[in-house]
C-alpha positions as CSV (number, residue, x, y, z in Angstrom):
1,M,75.9,106.2,131.8
2,P,74.7,104.6,128.8
3,V,77.4,106.4,126.4
4,F,80.1,105.3,128.3
5,Q,78.9,101.5,128.3
6,E,78.3,101.5,124.7
7,S,81.7,103.0,124.4
8,C,83.3,100.6,126.6
9,A,81.8,98.1,124.3
10,E,82.7,99.2,121.1
11,Q,86.4,99.3,122.4
12,I,86.3,96.0,123.2
13,Q,84.8,94.9,119.9
14,A,87.5,97.0,118.3
15,Q,90.0,95.2,119.8
16,T,89.1,91.7,118.9
17,I,88.9,92.8,115.2
18,I,91.9,92.4,113.0
19,I,92.4,94.7,110.0
20,I,94.7,93.0,107.2
21,H,95.6,95.3,104.3
22,P,98.3,93.4,102.2
23,G,100.1,95.5,99.3
24,S,102.5,94.4,96.6
25,M,105.5,95.7,98.8
26,Y,104.2,96.2,102.4
27,L,101.6,94.8,104.4
28,R,99.4,96.9,107.0
29,M,98.0,94.7,109.9
30,G,96.6,95.6,113.2
31,R,93.6,95.9,115.8
32,A,90.8,98.2,114.8
33,S,91.5,100.0,117.9
34,D,94.8,100.8,117.2
35,L,96.3,104.4,116.3
36,N,98.3,103.0,113.3
37,P,98.8,99.5,112.2
38,Y,102.1,97.5,112.0
39,T,103.7,97.8,108.6
40,L,106.4,95.5,107.4
41,L,107.6,94.2,104.3
42,N,105.2,91.7,102.6
43,A,107.8,89.0,101.9
44,V,108.8,85.8,103.1
45,A,112.1,84.0,102.7
46,R,112.6,80.2,102.8
47,K,115.7,78.0,103.1
48,R,116.6,76.6,99.9
49,K,116.7,72.9,99.8
50,L,119.9,71.3,98.5
51,G,120.0,71.4,94.7
52,G,116.9,73.4,94.9
53,T,116.4,76.1,92.4
54,E,117.1,79.6,93.1
55,Y,114.3,82.2,93.2
56,K,114.0,85.6,94.1
57,D,111.2,88.1,93.8
58,S,112.8,91.7,92.8
59,F,112.3,94.3,95.5
60,L,111.6,96.7,92.3
61,P,110.1,96.2,88.7
62,T,112.2,94.6,86.7
63,V,114.2,96.6,84.2
64,I,113.9,95.2,80.6
65,Q,116.6,95.8,78.1
66,R,116.5,98.5,76.0
67,T,116.5,98.1,72.2
68,K,117.4,101.2,70.2
69,E,113.8,101.8,69.4
70,L,112.6,101.7,72.7
71,T,115.3,104.1,74.1
72,Q,114.4,106.6,71.1
73,A,110.7,106.5,72.4
74,M,111.7,107.0,76.2
75,E,113.8,110.0,75.4
76,E,111.0,111.6,72.9
77,S,108.8,111.3,75.6
78,R,111.3,112.6,78.5
79,L,111.6,115.8,76.0
80,Q,108.0,116.3,75.5
81,V,107.7,116.3,79.7
82,S,110.9,118.8,79.5
83,H,109.4,121.0,77.4
84,T,105.9,121.2,79.2
85,L,108.0,121.9,82.4
86,Q,109.7,124.9,80.5
87,S,106.5,126.4,79.4
88,C,105.2,126.2,82.7
89,L,105.2,129.3,84.9
90,Q,106.7,130.0,88.7
91,S,104.4,131.4,91.2
92,D,105.6,135.0,90.7
93,G,104.8,134.8,87.0
94,R,108.4,134.3,85.7
95,R,109.0,131.5,83.3
96,R,111.0,128.7,84.5
97,Y,114.4,127.7,83.6
98,A,116.5,124.3,83.2
99,T,120.2,123.3,83.7
100,P,121.2,121.3,80.5
101,P,121.6,117.7,81.4
102,Q,124.9,117.8,79.9
103,Q,126.3,120.4,82.8
104,I,124.9,118.3,85.3
105,A,126.6,115.2,84.1
106,A,129.7,117.1,84.0
107,F,129.7,117.9,87.2
108,N,128.7,114.3,88.4
109,R,131.4,112.6,86.7
110,R,134.0,114.7,88.7
111,S,132.0,113.6,91.9
112,N,134.2,111.4,94.3
113,P,132.6,109.7,97.1
114,E,133.6,110.7,100.6
115,I,134.7,107.2,102.5
116,L,133.1,107.4,106.2
117,S,133.6,105.3,109.2
118,P,133.0,101.6,108.0
119,C,129.2,100.5,108.3
120,K,128.5,98.7,111.6
121,I,125.4,96.8,110.4
122,E,126.2,93.2,110.0
123,W,124.3,90.2,108.1
124,L,121.8,88.5,109.9
125,K,123.1,85.3,111.1
126,T,120.5,82.6,111.5
127,E,119.6,79.0,111.2
128,Q,116.0,79.5,110.8
129,D,114.2,77.9,107.7
130,I,111.8,80.9,107.5
131,I,112.3,84.5,107.8
132,V,109.3,87.0,107.6
133,G,109.2,90.6,106.9
134,D,112.0,93.3,107.4
135,D,114.4,90.7,108.6
136,I,114.6,89.6,105.0
137,L,116.6,92.9,104.6
138,S,119.7,91.8,106.9
139,L,119.7,88.2,105.2
140,N,123.3,88.0,103.2
141,P,122.8,87.7,99.4
142,N,125.0,84.4,99.3
143,D,122.7,82.5,101.8
144,D,120.7,80.0,100.5
145,Y,117.2,81.6,100.7
146,N,114.8,82.1,98.3
147,I,112.5,85.1,98.6
148,H,108.9,85.6,97.7
149,F,106.2,88.4,97.6
150,P,102.8,86.8,97.6
151,Y,101.5,90.1,96.1
152,K,102.5,91.6,92.8
153,R,101.0,94.5,90.5
154,G,98.1,94.7,92.9
155,D,96.7,90.9,93.1
156,L,98.4,87.4,93.9
157,N,101.7,86.6,92.8
158,V,100.9,83.5,90.9
159,H,103.6,82.4,88.7
160,L,105.3,79.3,87.1
161,G,108.3,79.6,88.9
162,P,109.4,77.9,92.5
163,G,106.9,78.8,95.0
164,G,104.3,80.4,92.4
165,S,101.5,77.9,92.7
166,L,98.4,79.2,94.4
167,R,98.5,77.1,97.5
168,S,102.2,78.3,98.0
169,V,101.0,81.9,97.8
170,M,98.2,80.9,100.4
171,A,101.0,79.0,102.6
172,D,103.1,82.4,102.4
173,L,100.4,84.3,103.6
174,K,99.7,82.2,106.5
175,T,103.0,82.3,107.5
176,I,103.4,86.3,107.2
177,W,99.9,86.8,109.0
178,E,100.5,84.5,111.8
179,H,104.0,86.1,112.4
180,V,102.4,89.3,112.7
181,L,99.8,88.1,115.2
182,T,102.2,86.1,117.1
183,E,105.4,88.1,117.4
184,K,104.2,91.6,116.7
185,M,100.4,91.6,118.3
186,D,101.2,88.8,120.9
187,I,98.0,87.1,119.8
188,P,98.3,83.1,120.5
189,L,97.0,81.3,117.6
190,R,94.7,78.9,119.8
191,D,93.1,82.4,121.0
192,L,92.3,83.6,117.4
193,K,88.6,81.8,117.6
194,H,87.7,85.1,119.5
195,Y,88.9,87.3,117.2
196,R,87.5,88.5,113.7
197,A,89.5,89.6,110.4
198,V,88.7,92.3,107.9
199,L,90.4,91.7,104.5
200,V,91.1,94.8,102.4
201,I,91.0,93.0,98.8
202,P,91.5,95.1,95.5
203,D,88.8,96.8,94.1
204,I,89.1,94.6,90.9
205,Y,89.1,91.4,92.4
206,N,89.4,87.5,91.0
207,R,86.3,85.7,92.7
208,N,88.6,82.3,92.8
209,Y,91.1,84.0,94.9
210,L,88.5,85.4,97.3
211,K,87.3,82.1,97.8
212,E,90.9,80.9,98.7
213,L,91.6,83.9,101.1
214,T,88.0,83.6,102.8
215,T,89.1,79.8,103.7
216,L,92.6,80.6,104.6
217,M,91.3,83.1,107.4
218,L,88.4,81.0,108.7
219,C,89.8,77.3,108.1
220,D,93.5,77.2,107.9
221,I,94.4,80.3,110.2
222,G,91.2,80.0,112.8
223,F,89.8,83.4,112.9
224,G,86.0,83.1,114.5
225,G,84.7,85.5,111.7
226,C,85.7,87.7,108.6
227,F,84.5,89.7,106.1
228,L,86.1,91.1,102.8
229,L,86.2,94.9,101.8
230,Q,87.6,96.6,98.6
231,D,90.1,99.1,99.2
232,H,88.4,102.0,97.6
233,V,85.5,101.7,99.3
234,A,87.6,101.3,102.7
235,A,89.8,104.7,101.4
236,T,86.3,106.8,101.6
237,F,85.7,105.5,105.0
238,G,89.1,106.3,106.2
239,A,88.8,109.8,104.5
240,G,85.2,110.4,105.9
241,L,83.8,111.0,102.1
242,G,80.2,109.9,101.2
243,Y,81.4,110.0,97.7
244,A,84.7,110.2,95.4
245,C,86.7,109.0,92.7
246,V,89.2,107.6,94.3
247,V,92.9,107.4,92.8
248,D,95.0,104.6,94.6
249,V,98.7,104.6,93.7
250,G,100.6,101.9,95.0
251,D,103.9,100.3,94.4
252,Q,103.1,98.1,91.7
253,K,99.9,99.2,90.6
254,T,97.4,102.2,90.3
255,S,93.9,101.7,90.2
256,V,90.7,104.3,89.6
257,S,87.1,103.8,90.4
258,C,84.2,105.8,91.4
259,V,82.7,105.4,95.0
260,E,79.5,106.5,96.1
261,D,78.1,105.3,99.8
262,G,80.1,102.4,100.4
263,I,79.7,101.0,96.8
264,S,82.4,101.2,93.9
265,H,80.5,101.4,90.7
266,R,81.7,98.2,88.6
267,N,82.4,99.9,85.1
268,T,84.6,102.7,86.5
269,R,87.0,100.6,87.6
270,V,90.3,100.2,86.2
271,R,93.8,99.1,86.9
272,M,96.9,99.9,85.2
273,D,100.1,97.8,86.1
274,Y,102.5,101.0,87.1
275,G,103.2,102.1,90.4
276,G,105.5,103.9,92.7
277,G,108.2,101.3,91.9
278,D,108.0,101.8,88.3
279,I,108.5,105.5,89.4
280,T,112.0,104.8,91.0
281,Q,113.1,102.9,88.1
282,T,112.5,105.7,86.2
283,F,114.2,108.0,88.2
284,F,117.2,105.8,88.0
285,W,117.4,105.8,84.2
286,L,117.2,109.7,84.4
287,L,119.7,109.9,86.8
288,Q,121.9,107.6,84.8
289,K,121.7,109.9,81.6
290,C,123.0,112.5,84.3
291,A,126.3,110.2,85.1
292,F,125.0,109.2,88.6
293,P,128.2,109.0,91.0
294,Y,127.2,105.7,92.7
295,K,128.2,103.7,89.5
296,S,127.7,100.1,91.0
297,C,124.3,100.7,92.0
298,D,122.2,97.8,90.9
299,P,118.2,97.8,91.4
300,S,118.1,94.2,91.5
301,E,120.1,94.1,94.8
302,K,117.3,94.7,97.8
303,L,119.6,97.4,99.6
304,D,120.1,99.3,96.4
305,A,116.5,98.7,95.3
306,L,115.6,100.4,98.9
307,L,118.4,103.1,98.4
308,L,116.8,104.2,95.1
309,N,113.2,103.9,96.3
310,Q,114.3,106.3,99.6
311,L,116.2,108.8,96.8
312,K,113.0,109.4,95.0
313,K,110.9,110.0,98.1
314,D,113.6,112.6,99.3
315,F,114.5,114.3,96.0
316,C,111.6,114.1,93.6
317,H,108.5,116.7,93.4
318,I,106.1,118.7,91.3
319,D,107.3,122.4,92.8
320,L,107.4,124.6,89.7
321,N,109.2,127.2,92.1
322,I,112.5,125.1,92.1
323,C,114.6,125.6,88.9
324,G,117.9,124.9,87.8
325,S,120.3,122.3,89.4
326,Q,120.3,121.4,93.1
327,E,123.0,119.7,95.0
328,K,122.2,117.1,97.0
329,T,123.9,114.1,99.0
330,F,123.1,110.6,100.0
331,V,125.0,107.7,101.8
332,V,125.5,104.3,101.0
333,R,125.8,102.1,103.9
334,K,126.3,98.1,103.3
335,P,127.2,95.6,105.9
336,K,130.9,94.4,105.8
337,T,131.9,97.3,103.4
338,Q,132.9,101.3,103.8
339,T,130.3,103.8,103.9
340,E,130.3,106.1,101.1
341,K,128.8,109.8,100.6
342,Y,128.0,110.8,97.4
343,T,127.3,114.6,96.3
344,L,125.5,115.0,93.1
345,Q,123.4,117.5,91.0
346,V,120.0,116.8,89.7
347,G,117.7,119.3,87.9
348,D,114.0,118.6,86.3
349,E,114.6,115.1,86.4
350,C,112.9,115.0,90.0
351,L,109.9,116.5,88.4
352,V,110.2,114.4,85.0
353,A,109.7,111.0,87.2
354,P,107.0,111.7,88.7
355,L,105.2,113.2,85.8
356,S,105.6,109.6,84.1
357,L,102.3,108.9,85.8
358,F,100.9,111.6,83.1
359,Q,103.3,110.0,80.5
360,P,103.3,106.3,80.6
361,E,105.6,105.8,77.6
362,L,108.3,106.8,80.3
363,F,107.3,103.4,82.2
364,K,108.5,101.5,79.3
365,V,111.8,100.9,80.9
366,T,110.0,98.3,83.3
367,G,108.3,96.6,80.0
368,V,104.8,96.0,79.2
369,H,101.9,97.5,81.2
370,G,98.5,96.2,81.1
371,V,95.2,97.8,81.7
372,H,92.5,95.7,83.6
373,V,89.0,96.2,84.0
374,Q,86.1,93.8,86.0
375,K,85.7,91.4,84.2
376,R,82.4,89.3,84.1
377,S,82.3,86.1,86.2
378,M,82.4,83.0,84.1
379,G,80.3,81.2,86.4
380,D,81.2,79.1,89.6
381,P,80.4,75.4,89.6
382,E,79.8,75.5,93.5
383,D,77.3,78.2,93.3
384,P,74.0,77.0,91.2
385,H,72.8,80.9,91.6
386,D,76.0,82.3,90.7
387,D,76.3,85.7,88.3
388,N,75.3,83.8,85.0
389,Y,72.0,82.7,86.9
390,L,71.2,85.9,88.0
391,R,71.9,87.7,85.1
392,E,69.7,85.5,82.9
393,T,67.2,85.4,85.3
394,S,67.1,89.1,85.8
395,R,67.1,89.8,81.9
396,R,64.5,87.4,81.3
397,G,62.4,89.4,84.0
398,M,63.0,92.7,82.6
399,K,61.9,91.6,79.1
400,E,58.6,90.2,80.5
401,N,58.2,93.5,82.6
402,L,58.8,95.2,79.3
403,E,56.4,93.3,77.3
404,Q,53.7,93.7,79.7
405,A,53.8,97.4,79.9
406,L,53.9,97.5,76.0
407,E,50.6,95.6,76.3
408,L,49.2,97.9,78.7
409,Q,50.3,100.6,76.5
410,E,48.5,99.3,73.9
411,E,45.3,98.9,75.8
412,V,45.5,102.5,77.1
413,I,45.5,104.4,73.5
414,A,43.7,101.6,71.5
415,P,40.2,103.1,72.5
416,A,41.3,106.6,71.7
417,V,38.0,108.7,69.9
418,G,38.2,111.0,67.0
419,G,37.8,114.5,68.3
420,E,40.0,113.8,71.2
421,E,43.6,114.9,71.6
422,E,45.9,112.7,69.7
423,V,48.5,110.8,71.7
424,V,51.7,110.0,69.9
425,V,53.7,107.2,71.1
426,D,57.3,106.1,70.3
427,N,57.9,103.4,68.4
428,V,59.6,101.0,71.0
429,D,58.6,97.4,69.4
430,S,62.3,96.7,69.0
431,A,63.0,96.8,72.7
432,P,62.7,93.4,73.8
433,S,64.8,92.3,71.1
434,A,67.2,95.2,71.9
435,L,67.7,93.9,75.0
436,S,68.1,90.1,74.8
437,N,71.2,90.5,72.4
438,R,72.8,93.4,74.5
439,D,74.4,92.7,77.9
440,I,74.0,95.5,80.0
441,D,76.5,94.4,82.4
442,A,79.2,93.9,80.3
443,P,82.2,96.0,81.0
444,R,83.7,98.7,78.8
445,D,87.3,98.7,78.0
446,F,89.2,101.9,78.5
447,V,90.5,103.5,75.5
448,V,94.1,103.8,75.6
449,G,96.6,105.5,73.4
450,P,98.5,104.0,70.4
451,Q,101.1,103.1,72.7
452,Q,98.6,100.6,74.8
453,L,99.3,102.9,77.9
454,L,96.9,104.8,80.1
455,G,98.0,107.9,82.0
456,L,96.7,108.8,85.2
457,D,94.5,111.9,84.1
458,H,92.9,109.9,81.0
459,A,92.0,107.0,83.6
460,V,90.0,109.2,85.9
461,L,88.3,111.0,83.2
462,Q,87.1,107.8,81.3
463,S,86.2,106.2,84.9
464,I,84.2,109.1,85.9
465,D,82.6,109.1,82.2
466,R,81.4,105.7,83.1
467,C,79.3,106.7,86.0
468,P,75.7,105.7,85.1
469,T,73.9,109.3,85.7
470,D,75.0,112.7,85.2
471,D,74.5,113.8,88.7
472,L,77.0,111.0,89.9
473,K,79.3,112.4,87.3
474,R,79.2,115.8,88.8
475,K,79.9,114.5,92.3
476,M,82.7,112.9,90.9
477,Y,84.4,115.3,89.1
478,S,83.9,117.7,92.3
479,C,85.9,115.1,94.5
480,V,89.0,113.0,93.6
481,L,90.5,111.3,96.6
482,V,94.4,110.3,95.9
483,V,95.6,107.5,98.2
484,G,98.2,105.0,98.5
485,S,102.0,105.4,98.9
486,G,103.4,105.8,95.5
487,M,102.2,109.2,94.4
488,K,103.4,111.2,97.8
489,F,104.9,113.9,96.2
490,Q,105.0,117.8,96.8
491,G,102.4,119.3,94.5
492,I,101.3,116.7,92.6
493,G,97.9,117.1,93.5
494,M,97.7,120.4,91.7
495,W,99.3,119.0,88.7
496,L,96.5,116.4,88.6
497,H,93.8,119.2,89.2
498,N,95.3,121.3,86.1
499,R,95.2,118.5,83.9
500,I,92.0,117.2,84.8
501,S,90.3,120.7,84.8
502,L,91.6,121.1,81.3
503,Q,89.9,118.1,79.8
504,I,86.4,118.1,81.8
505,P,83.6,118.1,79.5
506,Y,81.9,121.4,79.2
507,T,78.6,120.6,81.0
508,Y,80.6,119.5,84.2
509,R,83.2,122.5,84.4
510,A,80.8,124.5,86.6
511,E,81.6,122.0,89.4
512,Q,84.5,123.1,92.0
513,L,87.1,120.3,91.1
514,D,89.0,119.2,94.7
515,I,92.0,116.9,94.8
516,I,92.4,115.3,98.2
517,T,95.8,114.1,98.8
518,H,96.4,114.1,102.9
519,P,92.9,113.1,103.9
520,K,92.4,114.1,107.4
521,E,96.2,115.1,107.7
522,M,97.2,111.2,107.7
523,D,99.4,109.4,105.7
524,P,97.8,108.6,102.4
525,G,99.1,105.1,102.5
526,M,97.2,104.4,105.6
527,T,93.7,105.6,104.5
528,A,92.2,102.5,103.4
529,W,93.5,100.6,106.7
530,K,92.2,103.2,108.6
531,G,88.3,103.4,106.8
532,A,88.4,99.2,107.2
533,A,89.0,99.7,110.8
534,I,86.1,102.6,111.1
535,L,83.8,100.6,109.0
536,S,84.2,96.8,111.0
537,C,83.0,98.9,114.3
538,L,79.8,100.0,112.8
539,E,76.4,98.7,113.6
540,S,75.7,97.9,109.7
541,A,78.9,95.7,109.6
542,Q,77.2,92.9,111.8
543,E,75.3,91.5,108.7
544,L,78.5,91.1,106.7
545,W,80.3,88.8,109.2
546,I,81.1,85.2,107.9
547,G,81.8,82.4,110.3
548,R,83.6,79.4,109.9
549,Q,80.7,77.1,110.5
550,E,78.7,78.5,107.8
551,W,81.4,79.1,105.3
552,E,82.3,75.3,105.8
553,R,78.3,74.5,105.3
554,I,77.3,76.9,102.8
555,G,80.9,77.9,101.1
556,V,81.5,80.2,98.3
557,R,77.7,80.9,98.1
558,I,77.7,82.8,101.0
559,L,80.2,85.5,99.5
560,R,77.5,86.5,97.1
561,E,75.0,86.9,100.1
562,R,77.4,88.7,102.8
563,A,79.7,90.8,100.3
564,P,78.1,93.9,99.3
565,F,80.3,94.3,96.3
566,M,78.7,90.9,95.0
567,C,75.1,91.5,95.7
568,F,72.8,94.5,94.7
569,T,70.3,93.7,97.2
570,L,72.8,93.6,100.0
571,C,74.2,96.4,98.6
572,L,70.7,98.6,99.0
573,S,70.3,97.2,102.5
574,F,74.2,97.9,103.3
575,L,73.8,101.4,102.3
576,C,71.0,102.1,104.6
577,N,72.4,100.7,107.6
578,V,76.0,102.6,106.9
579,I,74.0,105.9,106.6
580,T,72.1,105.2,109.9
581,S,74.9,104.1,111.7
582,I,77.1,107.0,110.7
583,S,74.3,109.7,111.8
584,K,74.2,107.9,115.1
585,R,77.8,107.9,115.6
586,Y,77.6,111.8,115.0
587,V,74.6,112.7,117.1
588,T,76.4,111.0,119.8
589,N,79.3,113.2,119.6
590,C,81.4,111.1,117.5
591,K,82.2,108.3,119.9
592,I,84.6,106.7,117.5
593,S,87.0,109.2,117.6
594,R,87.5,108.1,121.4
595,L,88.7,104.7,120.3
596,G,91.2,106.8,118.2
597,L,89.7,105.4,114.8
598,I,89.6,108.8,113.0
């Protein structure tokens, strides 16, 4: 049967496509035919040479030294959130109440750990020079290993310390990806020429980094082909949405942009340098104010960092029906030490920590957090027809077309005869000069508060406000998609809904706002990876693949021709083909679902 033959061909194709989605904390990687990817720590540990400089990237954002002014500012922000929570109502209409922090602290000071049986976990004993992924957690802190995370704050972790050069970061990525291919997926490196790879990149990208990453996949690792896909675009495919304002909260960054039909609108993109890890550090600061009983906890140690991250996942929520103090327990397990079980009380600290996304002054515990937009390319010496060339030629063409239209307009209205209806024409003589002096592609900076911080709700509203048309704004106000692993708190979607609803411009309030936090009942951290897997098997994706030979022959110029987020002409063609491909899929009984892709 034709359907069976086609589905078999699709199955074979999906098995030879590798989807790579790297993050600041975890890497998700697997075949497009897999139901779920392999997820592992996106880090590599390298044996330090004798006399070499010690360097270890932290597992949580580093806490800065708090001055008296900083502590006072954070305390004021905490009180502001606490007062907001106390003014809220429970689902039955009763006003919320909170247990005073002093009362909770008094209980926690009296709490002593219960000693359990000794921990049976042992430190990893190895002579290997390189350790990859989750095995790093079992390394003895006293061993001579440097730990490197290739990504930080949603972008490549290039820094001035040991192993911080761009070449070193690329070597770390090569080591990690080849480890997953050979050890997890059982693919010999010599066979990679028969495989193709899709790399999920940040929505706000660095063009020079894209060139290096493409070279890494095609020339250094040896994939037979590859293409790049923005994470927000992939998320809409994973959620099965034609358009959405995508909110991606990761471990160390939060990004927002408006996506329509597979294209992320450039001027709507914004990235803030805070995420789930900053929430964890804020939560730890709040716990310390309540006399956290595990007094030797050190967030700079990897096991304690993972423990705090797990406590955040287990304890934090936005459920307004939970009031007062709650008694919780947790266990501390470390090799070569006794296992300890702690009992503590927590109150509204469990709500204040995740709400720091809307009150980002609380993130000052981890320092200054920048706000980034998609900057215009400054040009590429390897590409004579780069962004600057296309921008200047398009501006010149627009000016010439406008001048021709003005001349034609003058010819039409010149022979007007008295007695006929008078034609009134607006004065547009200044349009050509205005066009030449104004850069229509220049990104607008997002308006931040007096503390140079941008809350999540304000980022969403400003992103939508930068959409080019009112119709697109209405679409985005009606659908907000939340993805990433840094915002998985019970009730956070309703809180975001209420915050945005109160601030939507009057013109668009008729639209029904829909906040999607668990698209298709899947883990929101998997949405972008799943979307990339779906897109890679569509017919429209065939024109996106870049081969090694053409990359070596043409170089970075081919990104302008193949990457839909770099070329407007390709965008239009890509959109038409995507819509056609998706229509065919649904007409043929959704054959993608047979591959386990959706």
